[in-house]
DRENKE-827842 format. One record per residue (C-alpha): x, y, z; residue in three letters. Coordinates in steps of 0.05 Angstrom, whole numbers. Example, Ala and Ser with C-alpha at 12.3 -4.5 7.8 and 13.67 -1.06 7.14 Angstrom:
BEGIN
<u->246	v->-90	w->156	aa->ALA>;
<u->273	v->-21	w->143	aa->SER>;
This chain:
BEGIN
<u->147	v->662	w->-1185	aa->MET>;
<u->90	v->611	w->-1184	aa->LYS>;
<u->76	v->571	w->-1247	aa->GLY>;
<u->146	v->577	w->-1276	aa->ARG>;
<u->148	v->505	w->-1301	aa->ILE>;
<u->189	v->495	w->-1364	aa->LEU>;
<u->141	v->456	w->-1409	aa->THR>;
<u->150	v->430	w->-1480	aa->GLU>;
<u->101	v->483	w->-1503	aa->LYS>;
<u->146	v->539	w->-1476	aa->TRP>;
<u->205	v->507	w->-1511	aa->ILE>;
<u->165	v->502	w->-1577	aa->ALA>;
<u->145	v->575	w->-1571	aa->ASP>;
<u->219	v->593	w->-1558	aa->PHE>;
<u->237	v->555	w->-1621	aa->SER>;
<u->186	v->594	w->-1662	aa->THR>;
<u->213	v->659	w->-1633	aa->TYR>;
<u->285	v->641	w->-1652	aa->LEU>;
<u->263	v->628	w->-1723	aa->ARG>;
<u->227	v->695	w->-1725	aa->SER>;
<u->293	v->726	w->-1704	aa->GLU>;
<u->325	v->692	w->-1765	aa->GLU>;
<u->373	v->650	w->-1724	aa->LYS>;
<u->409	v->596	w->-1764	aa->SER>;
<u->384	v->524	w->-1759	aa->GLU>;
<u->449	v->504	w->-1724	aa->ASN>;
<u->440	v->560	w->-1673	aa->THR>;
<u->368	v->541	w->-1660	aa->ILE>;
<u->386	v->467	w->-1652	aa->ALA>;
<u->441	v->486	w->-1603	aa->LYS>;
<u->395	v->531	w->-1561	aa->TYR>;
<u->340	v->478	w->-1558	aa->LEU>;
<u->390	v->424	w->-1539	aa->ARG>;
<u->415	v->466	w->-1481	aa->ASP>;
<u->344	v->485	w->-1459	aa->VAL>;
<u->320	v->413	w->-1461	aa->ARG>;
<u->380	v->390	w->-1420	aa->ALA>;
<u->360	v->441	w->-1367	aa->PHE>;
<u->287	v->419	w->-1371	aa->ALA>;
<u->308	v->347	w->-1359	aa->ALA>;
<u->348	v->370	w->-1298	aa->TYR>;
<u->288	v->408	w->-1272	aa->GLN>;
<u->242	v->348	w->-1283	aa->ASN>;
<u->179	v->389	w->-1275	aa->GLY>;
<u->204	v->430	w->-1216	aa->ALA>;
<u->192	v->505	w->-1212	aa->GLU>;
<u->246	v->548	w->-1244	aa->VAL>;
<u->278	v->597	w->-1197	aa->THR>;
<u->344	v->636	w->-1195	aa->LYS>;
<u->368	v->585	w->-1142	aa->GLU>;
<u->353	v->525	w->-1186	aa->THR>;
<u->390	v->556	w->-1245	aa->VAL>;
<u->450	v->571	w->-1200	aa->ILE>;
<u->448	v->499	w->-1176	aa->ALA>;
<u->448	v->475	w->-1249	aa->TYR>;
<u->508	v->520	w->-1263	aa->LYS>;
<u->544	v->487	w->-1204	aa->SER>;
<u->525	v->418	w->-1230	aa->LYS>;
<u->557	v->433	w->-1297	aa->LEU>;
<u->620	v->456	w->-1263	aa->LEU>;
<u->623	v->393	w->-1221	aa->SER>;
<u->618	v->350	w->-1284	aa->GLU>;
<u->682	v->381	w->-1312	aa->SER>;
<u->651	v->415	w->-1372	aa->TYR>;
<u->697	v->466	w->-1405	aa->ALA>;
<u->683	v->537	w->-1381	aa->VAL>;
<u->668	v->561	w->-1451	aa->ARG>;
<u->617	v->504	w->-1460	aa->SER>;
<u->583	v->522	w->-1394	aa->ILE>;
<u->579	v->595	w->-1412	aa->ASN>;
<u->549	v->577	w->-1479	aa->SER>;
<u->496	v->534	w->-1444	aa->MET>;
<u->480	v->590	w->-1395	aa->LEU>;
<u->474	v->640	w->-1453	aa->ALA>;
<u->421	v->594	w->-1484	aa->SER>;
<u->382	v->592	w->-1419	aa->LEU>;
<u->388	v->668	w->-1408	aa->ASN>;
<u->359	v->679	w->-1478	aa->ASN>;
<u->301	v->633	w->-1460	aa->LEU>;
<u->288	v->669	w->-1395	aa->PHE>;
<u->286	v->737	w->-1429	aa->VAL>;
<u->236	v->709	w->-1480	aa->PHE>;
<u->192	v->681	w->-1425	aa->LEU>;
<u->196	v->744	w->-1383	aa->GLY>;
<u->234	v->709	w->-1329	aa->TRP>;
<u->294	v->757	w->-1331	aa->SER>;
<u->305	v->751	w->-1256	aa->ASP>;
<u->325	v->678	w->-1268	aa->CYS>;
<u->385	v->697	w->-1310	aa->ARG>;
<u->453	v->679	w->-1283	aa->VAL>;
<u->522	v->707	w->-1296	aa->LYS>;
<u->572	v->671	w->-1340	aa->SER>;
<u->636	v->645	w->-1310	aa->ILE>;
<u->694	v->693	w->-1316	aa->LYS>;
<u->749	v->665	w->-1360	aa->LEU>;
<u->817	v->697	w->-1369	aa->GLN>;
<u->833	v->706	w->-1442	aa->ARG>;
<u->881	v->653	w->-1468	aa->GLN>;
<u->946	v->680	w->-1493	aa->ILE>;
<u->963	v->616	w->-1529	aa->TYR>;
<u->928	v->552	w->-1550	aa->CYS>;
<u->947	v->478	w->-1546	aa->SER>;
<u->989	v->448	w->-1602	aa->GLU>;
<u->943	v->387	w->-1599	aa->GLU>;
<u->882	v->427	w->-1620	aa->LYS>;
<u->903	v->472	w->-1678	aa->GLU>;
<u->913	v->446	w->-1749	aa->LEU>;
<u->978	v->468	w->-1781	aa->THR>;
<u->987	v->489	w->-1853	aa->LYS>;
<u->1030	v->427	w->-1866	aa->ALA>;
<u->976	v->381	w->-1838	aa->GLU>;
<u->923	v->416	w->-1879	aa->TYR>;
<u->964	v->405	w->-1942	aa->MET>;
<u->972	v->331	w->-1925	aa->ARG>;
<u->896	v->325	w->-1917	aa->LEU>;
<u->884	v->358	w->-1984	aa->VAL>;
<u->936	v->313	w->-2019	aa->ASN>;
<u->907	v->251	w->-1985	aa->THR>;
<u->836	v->268	w->-2010	aa->ALA>;
<u->866	v->275	w->-2080	aa->LYS>;
<u->902	v->208	w->-2074	aa->GLN>;
<u->838	v->174	w->-2052	aa->LYS>;
<u->803	v->202	w->-2113	aa->GLY>;
<u->755	v->245	w->-2072	aa->ASN>;
<u->758	v->309	w->-2112	aa->GLU>;
<u->695	v->337	w->-2080	aa->ARG>;
<u->726	v->332	w->-2010	aa->LEU>;
<u->793	v->358	w->-2036	aa->ASN>;
<u->758	v->421	w->-2061	aa->LEU>;
<u->714	v->428	w->-1999	aa->ILE>;
<u->777	v->430	w->-1956	aa->LEU>;
<u->809	v->482	w->-2002	aa->GLN>;
<u->746	v->524	w->-2007	aa->THR>;
<u->735	v->529	w->-1931	aa->ILE>;
<u->809	v->541	w->-1917	aa->CYS>;
<u->818	v->588	w->-1977	aa->GLY>;
<u->759	v->633	w->-1962	aa->THR>;
<u->749	v->626	w->-1886	aa->GLY>;
<u->675	v->609	w->-1893	aa->ILE>;
<u->635	v->566	w->-1844	aa->ARG>;
<u->617	v->496	w->-1867	aa->VAL>;
<u->544	v->517	w->-1865	aa->SER>;
<u->561	v->571	w->-1916	aa->GLU>;
<u->584	v->523	w->-1970	aa->LEU>;
<u->514	v->526	w->-1999	aa->GLN>;
<u->531	v->597	w->-2023	aa->TYR>;
<u->589	v->571	w->-2065	aa->ILE>;
<u->548	v->566	w->-2128	aa->THR>;
<u->568	v->562	w->-2201	aa->VAL>;
<u->544	v->634	w->-2209	aa->GLU>;
<u->583	v->659	w->-2149	aa->ALA>;
<u->647	v->624	w->-2172	aa->VAL>;
<u->641	v->653	w->-2242	aa->ARG>;
<u->636	v->723	w->-2212	aa->SER>;
<u->692	v->710	w->-2163	aa->GLY>;
<u->648	v->731	w->-2104	aa->GLU>;
<u->597	v->695	w->-2061	aa->ALA>;
<u->544	v->734	w->-2023	aa->VAL>;
<u->532	v->699	w->-1957	aa->VAL>;
<u->468	v->713	w->-1918	aa->SER>;
<u->468	v->679	w->-1850	aa->LEU>;
<u->451	v->696	w->-1778	aa->LYS>;
<u->415	v->759	w->-1801	aa->GLY>;
<u->478	v->786	w->-1834	aa->LYS>;
<u->502	v->791	w->-1906	aa->THR>;
<u->575	v->794	w->-1928	aa->ARG>;
<u->615	v->783	w->-1991	aa->SER>;
<u->666	v->726	w->-1995	aa->VAL>;
<u->719	v->732	w->-2049	aa->PHE>;
<u->741	v->670	w->-2087	aa->ILE>;
<u->813	v->674	w->-2112	aa->VAL>;
<u->828	v->659	w->-2185	aa->LYS>;
<u->863	v->592	w->-2173	aa->GLU>;
<u->804	v->567	w->-2132	aa->LEU>;
<u->756	v->594	w->-2185	aa->GLN>;
<u->790	v->551	w->-2239	aa->LYS>;
<u->789	v->489	w->-2196	aa->LYS>;
<u->715	v->496	w->-2177	aa->LEU>;
<u->691	v->513	w->-2248	aa->LEU>;
<u->730	v->454	w->-2276	aa->ARG>;
<u->699	v->408	w->-2223	aa->TYR>;
<u->629	v->435	w->-2236	aa->ALA>;
<u->637	v->423	w->-2311	aa->ALA>;
<u->662	v->351	w->-2300	aa->GLU>;
<u->603	v->337	w->-2254	aa->GLN>;
<u->552	v->369	w->-2302	aa->GLY>;
<u->533	v->422	w->-2251	aa->ILE>;
<u->512	v->483	w->-2291	aa->THR>;
<u->480	v->525	w->-2237	aa->SER>;
<u->467	v->527	w->-2162	aa->GLY>;
<u->509	v->497	w->-2106	aa->ALA>;
<u->573	v->462	w->-2127	aa->ILE>;
<u->581	v->416	w->-2067	aa->PHE>;
<u->521	v->370	w->-2070	aa->ILE>;
<u->506	v->296	w->-2057	aa->THR>;
<u->487	v->246	w->-2110	aa->ARG>;
<u->414	v->263	w->-2099	aa->THR>;
<u->428	v->337	w->-2110	aa->GLY>;
<u->424	v->360	w->-2037	aa->ARG>;
<u->474	v->405	w->-2004	aa->SER>;
<u->529	v->369	w->-1966	aa->MET>;
<u->514	v->364	w->-1891	aa->SER>;
<u->563	v->382	w->-1836	aa->ARG>;
<u->560	v->309	w->-1812	aa->THR>;
<u->578	v->281	w->-1881	aa->ASN>;
<u->637	v->328	w->-1889	aa->ILE>;
<u->661	v->314	w->-1818	aa->TRP>;
<u->659	v->239	w->-1830	aa->ARG>;
<u->696	v->244	w->-1896	aa->GLU>;
<u->749	v->288	w->-1865	aa->MET>;
<u->760	v->238	w->-1808	aa->LYS>;
<u->771	v->184	w->-1861	aa->GLY>;
<u->833	v->221	w->-1885	aa->LEU>;
<u->869	v->224	w->-1818	aa->CYS>;
<u->906	v->157	w->-1815	aa->GLU>;
<u->934	v->161	w->-1886	aa->GLN>;
<u->951	v->235	w->-1878	aa->ALA>;
<u->984	v->224	w->-1810	aa->GLY>;
<u->942	v->277	w->-1775	aa->VAL>;
<u->913	v->272	w->-1706	aa->ASN>;
<u->837	v->261	w->-1715	aa->PRO>;
<u->823	v->309	w->-1657	aa->GLN>;
<u->849	v->366	w->-1701	aa->LYS>;
<u->807	v->348	w->-1761	aa->VAL>;
<u->740	v->381	w->-1766	aa->PHE>;
<u->713	v->435	w->-1814	aa->PRO>;
<u->717	v->493	w->-1765	aa->HIS>;
<u->792	v->483	w->-1756	aa->ASN>;
<u->802	v->500	w->-1829	aa->LEU>;
<u->768	v->567	w->-1815	aa->ARG>;
<u->816	v->577	w->-1756	aa->HIS>;
<u->876	v->563	w->-1801	aa->LEU>;
<u->851	v->614	w->-1853	aa->PHE>;
<u->845	v->666	w->-1797	aa->ALA>;
<u->915	v->653	w->-1769	aa->ARG>;
<u->948	v->655	w->-1838	aa->VAL>;
<u->910	v->719	w->-1858	aa->PHE>;
<u->927	v->754	w->-1793	aa->TYR>;
<u->999	v->733	w->-1798	aa->GLY>;
<u->1003	v->771	w->-1864	aa->ILE>;
<u->956	v->830	w->-1853	aa->GLU>;
<u->958	v->841	w->-1777	aa->LYS>;
<u->889	v->873	w->-1784	aa->ASP>;
<u->840	v->842	w->-1735	aa->ILE>;
<u->782	v->888	w->-1754	aa->ALA>;
<u->787	v->869	w->-1827	aa->LYS>;
<u->792	v->795	w->-1808	aa->LEU>;
<u->729	v->801	w->-1765	aa->ALA>;
<u->692	v->829	w->-1826	aa->ASP>;
<u->717	v->773	w->-1871	aa->ILE>;
<u->697	v->719	w->-1821	aa->LEU>;
<u->629	v->751	w->-1808	aa->GLY>;
<u->641	v->763	w->-1734	aa->HIS>;
<u->600	v->815	w->-1697	aa->SER>;
<u->653	v->821	w->-1643	aa->SER>;
<u->729	v->826	w->-1649	aa->ILE>;
<u->733	v->787	w->-1584	aa->ASN>;
<u->708	v->726	w->-1623	aa->THR>;
<u->761	v->737	w->-1676	aa->THR>;
<u->815	v->740	w->-1623	aa->ARG>;
<u->800	v->667	w->-1605	aa->ILE>;
<u->816	v->647	w->-1677	aa->TYR>;
<u->885	v->679	w->-1680	aa->ILE>;
<u->914	v->656	w->-1613	aa->VAL>;
<u->983	v->629	w->-1627	aa->SER>;
<u->1007	v->561	w->-1603	aa->THR>;
<u->1048	v->552	w->-1539	aa->GLY>;
<u->1112	v->539	w->-1578	aa->ASN>;
<u->1103	v->603	w->-1619	aa->GLU>;
<u->1090	v->642	w->-1556	aa->HIS>;
<u->1152	v->613	w->-1522	aa->ARG>;
<u->1194	v->629	w->-1584	aa->ARG>;
<u->1172	v->701	w->-1585	aa->ARG>;
<u->1189	v->709	w->-1511	aa->MET>;
<u->1258	v->679	w->-1523	aa->GLU>;
<u->1269	v->727	w->-1581	aa->ASN>;
<u->1258	v->786	w->-1533	aa->MET>;
<u->1327	v->769	w->-1503	aa->ARG>;
<u->1312	v->803	w->-1437	aa->LEU>;
<u->1350	v->752	w->-1394	aa->ILE>;
<u->1423	v->773	w->-1388	aa->LEU>;
């Protein structure tokens, strides 16, 4: 147990290891953020199973969401395995699967359409098409870089991320819109969604532009972020197909349990289904 001090060198080595495992930059940044938060808590003290459990209790006392705490603990557990400190790993907090989600969190189709129309009214065609591309394909915002002129022409983008490769189909109507936009912008090859300097759009820039639509569109800003468009795609697709395995493949999920989170219905929908059972005489 002696000498288990979490140093910046260990963290740097962990970062190198994550890159060798072909983790995405967003995943690496998330892992390192969690690890450095724990290192700050340790403040040079020796890492033991007891100190990790104490850190877990601290997170609980600070009212973090259970999912957030489990995500932080997963980052630490990965670090401990890498360092050979497997005996320091701790269990995640058990969480009963939600059977419905909050109305305040999920973006509705009507709200999505208002956001798209508002972007169009404000003359922001790039944002208008980013919204439609994410929601119309179910891709992650980090995967927009794979929406290239070549991919749109073929009607299929090949996404390689997180060590996995999958095909993303682009429907004809979206094809037409994207190719017309690319032609108007003089983009003849490569990524379609780029900045004025030719770089790929960042998550932060897209998030900021989306927030700028909220007031005029009459949509709660807490609902408006890129990943909620992916959730909306998942719910609409599942509502039509009722095939969770196919949806998991489309979204690029390794586990169907992850996909289940995306298709949880709202409380009102859940209540309506219960009432339609008509079991109360």
